[in-house]
mmCIF file of the N, C-alpha and C atoms, coordinates in Angstrom:
data_MODEL
# 
_entry.id   MODEL 
# 
loop_
_atom_site.group_PDB 
_atom_site.id 
_atom_site.type_symbol 
_atom_site.label_atom_id 
_atom_site.label_alt_id 
_atom_site.label_comp_id 
_atom_site.label_asym_id 
_atom_site.label_entity_id 
_atom_site.label_seq_id 
_atom_site.pdbx_PDB_ins_code 
_atom_site.Cartn_x 
_atom_site.Cartn_y 
_atom_site.Cartn_z 
_atom_site.occupancy 
_atom_site.B_iso_or_equiv 
_atom_site.pdbx_formal_charge 
_atom_site.auth_seq_id 
_atom_site.auth_comp_id 
_atom_site.auth_asym_id 
_atom_site.auth_atom_id 
_atom_site.pdbx_PDB_model_num 
ATOM 1   N N  . MET A 1 1  ? 0.929  -1.177  -0.006  1.00 0.00 ? 1  MET A N  1 
ATOM 2   C CA . MET A 1 1  ? -0.048 -0.079  -0.063  1.00 0.00 ? 1  MET A CA 1 
ATOM 3   C C  . MET A 1 1  ? 0.972  1.300   -0.052  1.00 0.00 ? 1  MET A C  1 
ATOM 4   N N  . VAL A 1 2  ? 0.708  1.995   -0.885  1.00 0.00 ? 2  VAL A N  1 
ATOM 5   C CA . VAL A 1 2  ? 1.352  3.440   -0.995  1.00 0.00 ? 2  VAL A CA 1 
ATOM 6   C C  . VAL A 1 2  ? 0.790  4.358   0.070   1.00 0.00 ? 2  VAL A C  1 
ATOM 7   N N  . ILE A 1 3  ? 1.742  4.967   0.763   1.00 0.00 ? 3  ILE A N  1 
ATOM 8   C CA . ILE A 1 3  ? 1.406  5.936   1.748   1.00 0.00 ? 3  ILE A CA 1 
ATOM 9   C C  . ILE A 1 3  ? 1.484  7.467   1.254   1.00 0.00 ? 3  ILE A C  1 
ATOM 10  N N  . ALA A 1 4  ? 2.588  7.615   0.478   1.00 0.00 ? 4  ALA A N  1 
ATOM 11  C CA . ALA A 1 4  ? 2.866  9.026   -0.033  1.00 0.00 ? 4  ALA A CA 1 
ATOM 12  C C  . ALA A 1 4  ? 3.726  8.904   -1.205  1.00 0.00 ? 4  ALA A C  1 
ATOM 13  N N  . GLU A 1 5  ? 3.667  9.802   -2.230  1.00 0.00 ? 5  GLU A N  1 
ATOM 14  C CA . GLU A 1 5  ? 4.559  9.759   -3.315  1.00 0.00 ? 5  GLU A CA 1 
ATOM 15  C C  . GLU A 1 5  ? 5.028  11.296  -3.635  1.00 0.00 ? 5  GLU A C  1 
ATOM 16  N N  . THR A 1 6  ? 6.183  11.301  -4.107  1.00 0.00 ? 6  THR A N  1 
ATOM 17  C CA . THR A 1 6  ? 6.726  12.516  -4.677  1.00 0.00 ? 6  THR A CA 1 
ATOM 18  C C  . THR A 1 6  ? 7.234  12.165  -6.090  1.00 0.00 ? 6  THR A C  1 
ATOM 19  N N  . SER A 1 7  ? 7.660  13.129  -6.884  1.00 0.00 ? 7  SER A N  1 
ATOM 20  C CA . SER A 1 7  ? 8.141  12.811  -8.188  1.00 0.00 ? 7  SER A CA 1 
ATOM 21  C C  . SER A 1 7  ? 9.299  11.833  -8.318  1.00 0.00 ? 7  SER A C  1 
ATOM 22  N N  . ARG A 1 8  ? 10.040 11.588  -7.122  1.00 0.00 ? 8  ARG A N  1 
ATOM 23  C CA . ARG A 1 8  ? 11.216 10.853  -7.161  1.00 0.00 ? 8  ARG A CA 1 
ATOM 24  C C  . ARG A 1 8  ? 11.072 9.543   -6.165  1.00 0.00 ? 8  ARG A C  1 
ATOM 25  N N  . LEU A 1 9  ? 10.103 9.705   -5.199  1.00 0.00 ? 9  LEU A N  1 
ATOM 26  C CA . LEU A 1 9  ? 10.170 8.648   -4.045  1.00 0.00 ? 9  LEU A CA 1 
ATOM 27  C C  . LEU A 1 9  ? 8.643  8.135   -3.925  1.00 0.00 ? 9  LEU A C  1 
ATOM 28  N N  . THR A 1 10 ? 8.664  6.935   -3.323  1.00 0.00 ? 10 THR A N  1 
ATOM 29  C CA . THR A 1 10 ? 7.434  6.315   -2.873  1.00 0.00 ? 10 THR A CA 1 
ATOM 30  C C  . THR A 1 10 ? 7.540  5.829   -1.425  1.00 0.00 ? 10 THR A C  1 
ATOM 31  N N  . LEU A 1 11 ? 6.588  6.172   -0.617  1.00 0.00 ? 11 LEU A N  1 
ATOM 32  C CA . LEU A 1 11 ? 6.743  5.634   0.745   1.00 0.00 ? 11 LEU A CA 1 
ATOM 33  C C  . LEU A 1 11 ? 5.459  4.645   0.860   1.00 0.00 ? 11 LEU A C  1 
ATOM 34  N N  . ARG A 1 12 ? 5.914  3.437   1.161   1.00 0.00 ? 12 ARG A N  1 
ATOM 35  C CA . ARG A 1 12 ? 4.893  2.258   1.183   1.00 0.00 ? 12 ARG A CA 1 
ATOM 36  C C  . ARG A 1 12 ? 5.088  1.357   2.302   1.00 0.00 ? 12 ARG A C  1 
ATOM 37  N N  . TYR A 1 13 ? 4.127  0.490   2.402   1.00 0.00 ? 13 TYR A N  1 
ATOM 38  C CA . TYR A 1 13 ? 4.275  -0.630  3.390   1.00 0.00 ? 13 TYR A CA 1 
ATOM 39  C C  . TYR A 1 13 ? 5.371  -1.567  3.025   1.00 0.00 ? 13 TYR A C  1 
ATOM 40  N N  . VAL A 1 14 ? 6.054  -2.188  4.050   1.00 0.00 ? 14 VAL A N  1 
ATOM 41  C CA . VAL A 1 14 ? 7.061  -2.982  3.732   1.00 0.00 ? 14 VAL A CA 1 
ATOM 42  C C  . VAL A 1 14 ? 6.335  -4.379  3.180   1.00 0.00 ? 14 VAL A C  1 
ATOM 43  N N  . VAL A 1 15 ? 7.032  -5.015  2.201   1.00 0.00 ? 15 VAL A N  1 
ATOM 44  C CA . VAL A 1 15 ? 6.522  -6.217  1.754   1.00 0.00 ? 15 VAL A CA 1 
ATOM 45  C C  . VAL A 1 15 ? 7.588  -7.246  1.816   1.00 0.00 ? 15 VAL A C  1 
ATOM 46  N N  . ILE A 1 16 ? 7.201  -8.502  1.755   1.00 0.00 ? 16 ILE A N  1 
ATOM 47  C CA . ILE A 1 16 ? 8.172  -9.694  1.920   1.00 0.00 ? 16 ILE A CA 1 
ATOM 48  C C  . ILE A 1 16 ? 9.304  -9.514  0.952   1.00 0.00 ? 16 ILE A C  1 
ATOM 49  N N  . ASP A 1 17 ? 9.135  -9.016  -0.182  1.00 0.00 ? 17 ASP A N  1 
ATOM 50  C CA . ASP A 1 17 ? 10.190 -8.941  -1.271  1.00 0.00 ? 17 ASP A CA 1 
ATOM 51  C C  . ASP A 1 17 ? 11.271 -7.853  -0.728  1.00 0.00 ? 17 ASP A C  1 
ATOM 52  N N  . ASP A 1 18 ? 10.993 -7.056  0.330   1.00 0.00 ? 18 ASP A N  1 
ATOM 53  C CA . ASP A 1 18 ? 11.964 -6.168  0.853   1.00 0.00 ? 18 ASP A CA 1 
ATOM 54  C C  . ASP A 1 18 ? 13.080 -6.856  1.794   1.00 0.00 ? 18 ASP A C  1 
ATOM 55  N N  . ALA A 1 19 ? 12.924 -7.998  1.969   1.00 0.00 ? 19 ALA A N  1 
ATOM 56  C CA . ALA A 1 19 ? 13.681 -8.901  2.918   1.00 0.00 ? 19 ALA A CA 1 
ATOM 57  C C  . ALA A 1 19 ? 15.160 -8.685  2.631   1.00 0.00 ? 19 ALA A C  1 
ATOM 58  N N  . HIS A 1 20 ? 15.660 -8.803  1.311   1.00 0.00 ? 20 HIS A N  1 
ATOM 59  C CA . HIS A 1 20 ? 17.037 -8.731  0.979   1.00 0.00 ? 20 HIS A CA 1 
ATOM 60  C C  . HIS A 1 20 ? 17.614 -7.367  1.431   1.00 0.00 ? 20 HIS A C  1 
ATOM 61  N N  . ALA A 1 21 ? 16.895 -6.399  0.923   1.00 0.00 ? 21 ALA A N  1 
ATOM 62  C CA . ALA A 1 21 ? 17.449 -4.876  1.201   1.00 0.00 ? 21 ALA A CA 1 
ATOM 63  C C  . ALA A 1 21 ? 17.444 -4.693  2.713   1.00 0.00 ? 21 ALA A C  1 
ATOM 64  N N  . LEU A 1 22 ? 16.400 -5.185  3.493   1.00 0.00 ? 22 LEU A N  1 
ATOM 65  C CA . LEU A 1 22 ? 16.334 -4.880  4.941   1.00 0.00 ? 22 LEU A CA 1 
ATOM 66  C C  . LEU A 1 22 ? 17.386 -5.800  5.681   1.00 0.00 ? 22 LEU A C  1 
ATOM 67  N N  . GLU A 1 23 ? 17.732 -6.857  5.028   1.00 0.00 ? 23 GLU A N  1 
ATOM 68  C CA . GLU A 1 23 ? 18.786 -7.711  5.826   1.00 0.00 ? 23 GLU A CA 1 
ATOM 69  C C  . GLU A 1 23 ? 20.161 -6.899  5.715   1.00 0.00 ? 23 GLU A C  1 
ATOM 70  N N  . LYS A 1 24 ? 20.324 -6.134  4.662   1.00 0.00 ? 24 LYS A N  1 
ATOM 71  C CA . LYS A 1 24 ? 21.611 -5.431  4.589   1.00 0.00 ? 24 LYS A CA 1 
ATOM 72  C C  . LYS A 1 24 ? 21.635 -4.271  5.655   1.00 0.00 ? 24 LYS A C  1 
ATOM 73  N N  . VAL A 1 25 ? 20.381 -3.691  5.926   1.00 0.00 ? 25 VAL A N  1 
ATOM 74  C CA . VAL A 1 25 ? 20.340 -2.642  6.889   1.00 0.00 ? 25 VAL A CA 1 
ATOM 75  C C  . VAL A 1 25 ? 20.477 -3.216  8.353   1.00 0.00 ? 25 VAL A C  1 
ATOM 76  N N  . PHE A 1 26 ? 19.562 -4.131  8.528   1.00 0.00 ? 26 PHE A N  1 
ATOM 77  C CA . PHE A 1 26 ? 19.470 -4.683  9.993   1.00 0.00 ? 26 PHE A CA 1 
ATOM 78  C C  . PHE A 1 26 ? 20.699 -5.624  10.314  1.00 0.00 ? 26 PHE A C  1 
ATOM 79  N N  . GLY A 1 27 ? 21.401 -6.094  9.341   1.00 0.00 ? 27 GLY A N  1 
ATOM 80  C CA . GLY A 1 27 ? 22.522 -6.821  9.476   1.00 0.00 ? 27 GLY A CA 1 
ATOM 81  C C  . GLY A 1 27 ? 23.954 -6.127  9.514   1.00 0.00 ? 27 GLY A C  1 
ATOM 82  N N  . ASP A 1 28 ? 23.899 -4.788  9.354   1.00 0.00 ? 28 ASP A N  1 
ATOM 83  C CA . ASP A 1 28 ? 25.090 -3.967  9.390   1.00 0.00 ? 28 ASP A CA 1 
ATOM 84  C C  . ASP A 1 28 ? 25.299 -3.606  10.739  1.00 0.00 ? 28 ASP A C  1 
ATOM 85  N N  . PRO A 1 29 ? 26.462 -4.055  11.384  1.00 0.00 ? 29 PRO A N  1 
ATOM 86  C CA . PRO A 1 29 ? 26.875 -3.483  12.702  1.00 0.00 ? 29 PRO A CA 1 
ATOM 87  C C  . PRO A 1 29 ? 26.866 -2.049  12.932  1.00 0.00 ? 29 PRO A C  1 
ATOM 88  N N  . GLU A 1 30 ? 27.372 -1.347  11.939  1.00 0.00 ? 30 GLU A N  1 
ATOM 89  C CA . GLU A 1 30 ? 27.531 0.196   12.035  1.00 0.00 ? 30 GLU A CA 1 
ATOM 90  C C  . GLU A 1 30 ? 26.197 0.688   11.944  1.00 0.00 ? 30 GLU A C  1 
ATOM 91  N N  . VAL A 1 31 ? 25.165 0.323   11.204  1.00 0.00 ? 31 VAL A N  1 
ATOM 92  C CA . VAL A 1 31 ? 23.817 0.863   11.322  1.00 0.00 ? 31 VAL A CA 1 
ATOM 93  C C  . VAL A 1 31 ? 23.231 0.580   12.510  1.00 0.00 ? 31 VAL A C  1 
ATOM 94  N N  . MET A 1 32 ? 23.434 -0.610  13.075  1.00 0.00 ? 32 MET A N  1 
ATOM 95  C CA . MET A 1 32 ? 22.675 -1.010  14.369  1.00 0.00 ? 32 MET A CA 1 
ATOM 96  C C  . MET A 1 32 ? 23.419 -0.806  15.504  1.00 0.00 ? 32 MET A C  1 
ATOM 97  N N  . ARG A 1 33 ? 24.489 -0.112  15.530  1.00 0.00 ? 33 ARG A N  1 
ATOM 98  C CA . ARG A 1 33 ? 25.410 0.189   16.765  1.00 0.00 ? 33 ARG A CA 1 
ATOM 99  C C  . ARG A 1 33 ? 24.693 0.671   18.020  1.00 0.00 ? 33 ARG A C  1 
ATOM 100 N N  . PHE A 1 34 ? 23.616 1.330   17.749  1.00 0.00 ? 34 PHE A N  1 
ATOM 101 C CA . PHE A 1 34 ? 22.906 1.969   18.942  1.00 0.00 ? 34 PHE A CA 1 
ATOM 102 C C  . PHE A 1 34 ? 21.644 1.143   19.231  1.00 0.00 ? 34 PHE A C  1 
ATOM 103 N N  . SER A 1 35 ? 21.409 -0.014  18.558  1.00 0.00 ? 35 SER A N  1 
ATOM 104 C CA . SER A 1 35 ? 20.338 -0.874  18.931  1.00 0.00 ? 35 SER A CA 1 
ATOM 105 C C  . SER A 1 35 ? 20.774 -1.716  20.118  1.00 0.00 ? 35 SER A C  1 
ATOM 106 N N  . GLU A 1 36 ? 19.843 -1.984  20.970  1.00 0.00 ? 36 GLU A N  1 
ATOM 107 C CA . GLU A 1 36 ? 20.100 -2.797  22.126  1.00 0.00 ? 36 GLU A CA 1 
ATOM 108 C C  . GLU A 1 36 ? 20.729 -4.105  21.866  1.00 0.00 ? 36 GLU A C  1 
ATOM 109 N N  . LYS A 1 37 ? 20.449 -4.660  20.775  1.00 0.00 ? 37 LYS A N  1 
ATOM 110 C CA . LYS A 1 37 ? 20.927 -6.113  20.477  1.00 0.00 ? 37 LYS A CA 1 
ATOM 111 C C  . LYS A 1 37 ? 21.760 -6.128  19.169  1.00 0.00 ? 37 LYS A C  1 
ATOM 112 N N  . GLY A 1 38 ? 22.151 -4.945  18.612  1.00 0.00 ? 38 GLY A N  1 
ATOM 113 C CA . GLY A 1 38 ? 23.053 -4.883  17.548  1.00 0.00 ? 38 GLY A CA 1 
ATOM 114 C C  . GLY A 1 38 ? 22.515 -5.470  16.271  1.00 0.00 ? 38 GLY A C  1 
ATOM 115 N N  . ALA A 1 39 ? 23.439 -5.915  15.429  1.00 0.00 ? 39 ALA A N  1 
ATOM 116 C CA . ALA A 1 39 ? 23.028 -6.409  13.991  1.00 0.00 ? 39 ALA A CA 1 
ATOM 117 C C  . ALA A 1 39 ? 22.143 -7.574  14.229  1.00 0.00 ? 39 ALA A C  1 
ATOM 118 N N  . ARG A 1 40 ? 21.300 -7.789  13.348  1.00 0.00 ? 40 ARG A N  1 
ATOM 119 C CA . ARG A 1 40 ? 20.270 -8.864  13.263  1.00 0.00 ? 40 ARG A CA 1 
ATOM 120 C C  . ARG A 1 40 ? 20.531 -9.806  12.181  1.00 0.00 ? 40 ARG A C  1 
ATOM 121 N N  . SER A 1 41 ? 20.112 -11.026 12.281  1.00 0.00 ? 41 SER A N  1 
ATOM 122 C CA . SER A 1 41 ? 20.211 -12.081 11.353  1.00 0.00 ? 41 SER A CA 1 
ATOM 123 C C  . SER A 1 41 ? 19.108 -12.007 10.254  1.00 0.00 ? 41 SER A C  1 
ATOM 124 N N  . ALA A 1 42 ? 19.416 -12.660 9.223   1.00 0.00 ? 42 ALA A N  1 
ATOM 125 C CA . ALA A 1 42 ? 18.400 -12.796 8.048   1.00 0.00 ? 42 ALA A CA 1 
ATOM 126 C C  . ALA A 1 42 ? 17.085 -13.325 8.537   1.00 0.00 ? 42 ALA A C  1 
ATOM 127 N N  . ALA A 1 43 ? 17.190 -14.459 9.513   1.00 0.00 ? 43 ALA A N  1 
ATOM 128 C CA . ALA A 1 43 ? 15.955 -15.040 10.045  1.00 0.00 ? 43 ALA A CA 1 
ATOM 129 C C  . ALA A 1 43 ? 15.234 -14.106 10.856  1.00 0.00 ? 43 ALA A C  1 
ATOM 130 N N  . TRP A 1 44 ? 15.934 -13.272 11.621  1.00 0.00 ? 44 TRP A N  1 
ATOM 131 C CA . TRP A 1 44 ? 15.201 -12.254 12.449  1.00 0.00 ? 44 TRP A CA 1 
ATOM 132 C C  . TRP A 1 44 ? 14.502 -11.309 11.597  1.00 0.00 ? 44 TRP A C  1 
ATOM 133 N N  . VAL A 1 45 ? 15.058 -10.779 10.445  1.00 0.00 ? 45 VAL A N  1 
ATOM 134 C CA . VAL A 1 45 ? 14.482 -9.856  9.549   1.00 0.00 ? 45 VAL A CA 1 
ATOM 135 C C  . VAL A 1 45 ? 13.231 -10.458 8.936   1.00 0.00 ? 45 VAL A C  1 
ATOM 136 N N  . ARG A 1 46 ? 13.275 -11.742 8.463   1.00 0.00 ? 46 ARG A N  1 
ATOM 137 C CA . ARG A 1 46 ? 12.097 -12.303 7.990   1.00 0.00 ? 46 ARG A CA 1 
ATOM 138 C C  . ARG A 1 46 ? 10.950 -12.533 8.927   1.00 0.00 ? 46 ARG A C  1 
ATOM 139 N N  . GLY A 1 47 ? 11.292 -12.750 10.186  1.00 0.00 ? 47 GLY A N  1 
ATOM 140 C CA . GLY A 1 47 ? 10.337 -12.961 11.211  1.00 0.00 ? 47 GLY A CA 1 
ATOM 141 C C  . GLY A 1 47 ? 9.730  -11.584 11.501  1.00 0.00 ? 47 GLY A C  1 
ATOM 142 N N  . TRP A 1 48 ? 10.563 -10.583 11.637  1.00 0.00 ? 48 TRP A N  1 
ATOM 143 C CA . TRP A 1 48 ? 10.093 -9.211  11.765  1.00 0.00 ? 48 TRP A CA 1 
ATOM 144 C C  . TRP A 1 48 ? 9.075  -8.724  10.637  1.00 0.00 ? 48 TRP A C  1 
ATOM 145 N N  . LEU A 1 49 ? 9.496  -8.959  9.501   1.00 0.00 ? 49 LEU A N  1 
ATOM 146 C CA . LEU A 1 49 ? 8.598  -8.721  8.356   1.00 0.00 ? 49 LEU A CA 1 
ATOM 147 C C  . LEU A 1 49 ? 7.279  -9.485  8.420   1.00 0.00 ? 49 LEU A C  1 
ATOM 148 N N  . GLY A 1 50 ? 7.404  -10.624 8.742   1.00 0.00 ? 50 GLY A N  1 
ATOM 149 C CA . GLY A 1 50 ? 6.035  -11.441 9.012   1.00 0.00 ? 50 GLY A CA 1 
ATOM 150 C C  . GLY A 1 50 ? 5.230  -10.868 10.032  1.00 0.00 ? 50 GLY A C  1 
ATOM 151 N N  . LEU A 1 51 ? 5.890  -10.415 11.095  1.00 0.00 ? 51 LEU A N  1 
ATOM 152 C CA . LEU A 1 51 ? 5.023  -9.748  12.264  1.00 0.00 ? 51 LEU A CA 1 
ATOM 153 C C  . LEU A 1 51 ? 4.421  -8.418  11.710  1.00 0.00 ? 51 LEU A C  1 
ATOM 154 N N  . CYS A 1 52 ? 5.245  -7.688  10.986  1.00 0.00 ? 52 CYS A N  1 
ATOM 155 C CA . CYS A 1 52 ? 4.554  -6.404  10.375  1.00 0.00 ? 52 CYS A CA 1 
ATOM 156 C C  . CYS A 1 52 ? 3.411  -6.777  9.533   1.00 0.00 ? 52 CYS A C  1 
ATOM 157 N N  . LEU A 1 53 ? 3.537  -7.786  8.578   1.00 0.00 ? 53 LEU A N  1 
ATOM 158 C CA . LEU A 1 53 ? 2.431  -7.992  7.675   1.00 0.00 ? 53 LEU A CA 1 
ATOM 159 C C  . LEU A 1 53 ? 1.256  -8.674  8.289   1.00 0.00 ? 53 LEU A C  1 
ATOM 160 N N  . GLU A 1 54 ? 1.544  -9.514  9.338   1.00 0.00 ? 54 GLU A N  1 
ATOM 161 C CA . GLU A 1 54 ? 0.457  -10.313 9.780   1.00 0.00 ? 54 GLU A CA 1 
ATOM 162 C C  . GLU A 1 54 ? -0.181 -9.602  11.067  1.00 0.00 ? 54 GLU A C  1 
ATOM 163 N N  . HIS A 1 55 ? 0.495  -8.761  11.661  1.00 0.00 ? 55 HIS A N  1 
ATOM 164 C CA . HIS A 1 55 ? -0.040 -8.200  12.908  1.00 0.00 ? 55 HIS A CA 1 
ATOM 165 C C  . HIS A 1 55 ? -0.023 -6.596  12.928  1.00 0.00 ? 55 HIS A C  1 
ATOM 166 N N  . HIS A 1 56 ? 1.043  -5.959  12.599  1.00 0.00 ? 56 HIS A N  1 
ATOM 167 C CA . HIS A 1 56 ? 1.039  -4.503  12.771  1.00 0.00 ? 56 HIS A CA 1 
ATOM 168 C C  . HIS A 1 56 ? -0.010 -3.773  11.754  1.00 0.00 ? 56 HIS A C  1 
ATOM 169 N N  . TYR A 1 57 ? 0.068  -4.186  10.525  1.00 0.00 ? 57 TYR A N  1 
ATOM 170 C CA . TYR A 1 57 ? -0.765 -3.360  9.620   1.00 0.00 ? 57 TYR A CA 1 
ATOM 171 C C  . TYR A 1 57 ? -2.226 -3.739  9.885   1.00 0.00 ? 57 TYR A C  1 
ATOM 172 N N  . PRO A 1 58 ? -2.572 -5.018  9.940   1.00 0.00 ? 58 PRO A N  1 
ATOM 173 C CA . PRO A 1 58 ? -4.047 -5.320  10.223  1.00 0.00 ? 58 PRO A CA 1 
ATOM 174 C C  . PRO A 1 58 ? -4.506 -4.845  11.615  1.00 0.00 ? 58 PRO A C  1 
ATOM 175 N N  . THR A 1 59 ? -3.797 -4.816  12.657  1.00 0.00 ? 59 THR A N  1 
ATOM 176 C CA . THR A 1 59 ? -4.186 -4.506  13.923  1.00 0.00 ? 59 THR A CA 1 
ATOM 177 C C  . THR A 1 59 ? -4.197 -3.033  14.100  1.00 0.00 ? 59 THR A C  1 
ATOM 178 N N  . TRP A 1 60 ? -3.133 -2.371  13.855  1.00 0.00 ? 60 TRP A N  1 
ATOM 179 C CA . TRP A 1 60 ? -2.993 -0.856  14.015  1.00 0.00 ? 60 TRP A CA 1 
ATOM 180 C C  . TRP A 1 60 ? -3.241 -0.016  12.929  1.00 0.00 ? 60 TRP A C  1 
ATOM 181 N N  . GLY A 1 61 ? -3.249 -0.532  11.656  1.00 0.00 ? 61 GLY A N  1 
ATOM 182 C CA . GLY A 1 61 ? -3.426 0.214   10.504  1.00 0.00 ? 61 GLY A CA 1 
ATOM 183 C C  . GLY A 1 61 ? -2.188 0.890   9.967   1.00 0.00 ? 61 GLY A C  1 
ATOM 184 N N  . HIS A 1 62 ? -1.026 0.748   10.743  1.00 0.00 ? 62 HIS A N  1 
ATOM 185 C CA . HIS A 1 62 ? 0.171  1.390   10.320  1.00 0.00 ? 62 HIS A CA 1 
ATOM 186 C C  . HIS A 1 62 ? 1.303  0.415   10.804  1.00 0.00 ? 62 HIS A C  1 
ATOM 187 N N  . GLY A 1 63 ? 2.573  0.796   10.478  1.00 0.00 ? 63 GLY A N  1 
ATOM 188 C CA . GLY A 1 63 ? 3.752  -0.007  10.851  1.00 0.00 ? 63 GLY A CA 1 
ATOM 189 C C  . GLY A 1 63 ? 4.976  0.709   10.134  1.00 0.00 ? 63 GLY A C  1 
ATOM 190 N N  . PRO A 1 64 ? 6.045  -0.151  10.010  1.00 0.00 ? 64 PRO A N  1 
ATOM 191 C CA . PRO A 1 64 ? 7.173  0.333   9.208   1.00 0.00 ? 64 PRO A CA 1 
ATOM 192 C C  . PRO A 1 64 ? 6.861  0.471   7.747   1.00 0.00 ? 64 PRO A C  1 
ATOM 193 N N  . TYR A 1 65 ? 7.579  1.486   7.199   1.00 0.00 ? 65 TYR A N  1 
ATOM 194 C CA . TYR A 1 65 ? 7.450  1.685   5.796   1.00 0.00 ? 65 TYR A CA 1 
ATOM 195 C C  . TYR A 1 65 ? 8.810  1.583   5.097   1.00 0.00 ? 65 TYR A C  1 
ATOM 196 N N  . SER A 1 66 ? 8.680  1.477   3.817   1.00 0.00 ? 66 SER A N  1 
ATOM 197 C CA . SER A 1 66 ? 9.920  1.445   2.909   1.00 0.00 ? 66 SER A CA 1 
ATOM 198 C C  . SER A 1 66 ? 9.806  2.682   2.105   1.00 0.00 ? 66 SER A C  1 
ATOM 199 N N  . LEU A 1 67 ? 11.055 3.339   1.993   1.00 0.00 ? 67 LEU A N  1 
ATOM 200 C CA . LEU A 1 67 ? 11.133 4.397   1.099   1.00 0.00 ? 67 LEU A CA 1 
ATOM 201 C C  . LEU A 1 67 ? 11.842 4.103   -0.142  1.00 0.00 ? 67 LEU A C  1 
ATOM 202 N N  . VAL A 1 68 ? 11.216 4.116   -1.273  1.00 0.00 ? 68 VAL A N  1 
ATOM 203 C CA . VAL A 1 68 ? 11.718 3.547   -2.488  1.00 0.00 ? 68 VAL A CA 1 
ATOM 204 C C  . VAL A 1 68 ? 11.975 4.544   -3.488  1.00 0.00 ? 68 VAL A C  1 
ATOM 205 N N  . GLU A 1 69 ? 13.187 4.658   -4.003  1.00 0.00 ? 69 GLU A N  1 
ATOM 206 C CA . GLU A 1 69 ? 13.586 5.528   -5.149  1.00 0.00 ? 69 GLU A CA 1 
ATOM 207 C C  . GLU A 1 69 ? 12.933 5.031   -6.444  1.00 0.00 ? 69 GLU A C  1 
ATOM 208 N N  . LYS A 1 70 ? 11.999 5.831   -7.055  1.00 0.00 ? 70 LYS A N  1 
ATOM 209 C CA . LYS A 1 70 ? 11.206 5.414   -8.220  1.00 0.00 ? 70 LYS A CA 1 
ATOM 210 C C  . LYS A 1 70 ? 12.145 4.964   -9.355  1.00 0.00 ? 70 LYS A C  1 
ATOM 211 N N  . ARG A 1 71 ? 13.279 5.806   -9.692  1.00 0.00 ? 71 ARG A N  1 
ATOM 212 C CA . ARG A 1 71 ? 14.002 5.579   -10.833 1.00 0.00 ? 71 ARG A CA 1 
ATOM 213 C C  . ARG A 1 71 ? 14.602 4.238   -10.838 1.00 0.00 ? 71 ARG A C  1 
ATOM 214 N N  . SER A 1 72 ? 15.229 3.900   -9.633  1.00 0.00 ? 72 SER A N  1 
ATOM 215 C CA . SER A 1 72 ? 15.894 2.524   -9.538  1.00 0.00 ? 72 SER A CA 1 
ATOM 216 C C  . SER A 1 72 ? 15.087 1.430   -8.991  1.00 0.00 ? 72 SER A C  1 
ATOM 217 N N  . GLY A 1 73 ? 14.076 1.730   -8.307  1.00 0.00 ? 73 GLY A N  1 
ATOM 218 C CA . GLY A 1 73 ? 13.299 0.781   -7.620  1.00 0.00 ? 73 GLY A CA 1 
ATOM 219 C C  . GLY A 1 73 ? 13.914 0.272   -6.207  1.00 0.00 ? 73 GLY A C  1 
ATOM 220 N N  . GLU A 1 74 ? 14.933 0.889   -5.770  1.00 0.00 ? 74 GLU A N  1 
ATOM 221 C CA . GLU A 1 74 ? 15.734 0.449   -4.666  1.00 0.00 ? 74 GLU A CA 1 
ATOM 222 C C  . GLU A 1 74 ? 15.122 1.176   -3.441  1.00 0.00 ? 74 GLU A C  1 
ATOM 223 N N  . ILE A 1 75 ? 15.229 0.330   -2.261  1.00 0.00 ? 75 ILE A N  1 
ATOM 224 C CA . ILE A 1 75 ? 14.841 0.838   -1.081  1.00 0.00 ? 75 ILE A CA 1 
ATOM 225 C C  . ILE A 1 75 ? 16.015 1.644   -0.423  1.00 0.00 ? 75 ILE A C  1 
ATOM 226 N N  . ILE A 1 76 ? 15.695 2.907   -0.167  1.00 0.00 ? 76 ILE A N  1 
ATOM 227 C CA . ILE A 1 76 ? 16.689 3.773   0.333   1.00 0.00 ? 76 ILE A CA 1 
ATOM 228 C C  . ILE A 1 76 ? 16.549 4.270   1.758   1.00 0.00 ? 76 ILE A C  1 
ATOM 229 N N  . GLY A 1 77 ? 15.481 3.772   2.336   1.00 0.00 ? 77 GLY A N  1 
ATOM 230 C CA . GLY A 1 77 ? 15.190 4.096   3.795   1.00 0.00 ? 77 GLY A CA 1 
ATOM 231 C C  . GLY A 1 77 ? 13.989 3.436   4.169   1.00 0.00 ? 77 GLY A C  1 
# 
């Protein structure tokens, strides 16, 4: 589900196909250095995505979003 768009960017719900890009983010020790538990495994990311898709969005109507660059289709945030 798209939340907002600009000419260059799309803000949308996370989807299971975002797993690979999010594994790079959550698995990076530098990015996660201020997280209580540090870098996360690929299995953790997939479980977290499942929780978002099965619980957060249906229950609360919102959750984490992916910021996608339209030109490349890459998740940038």
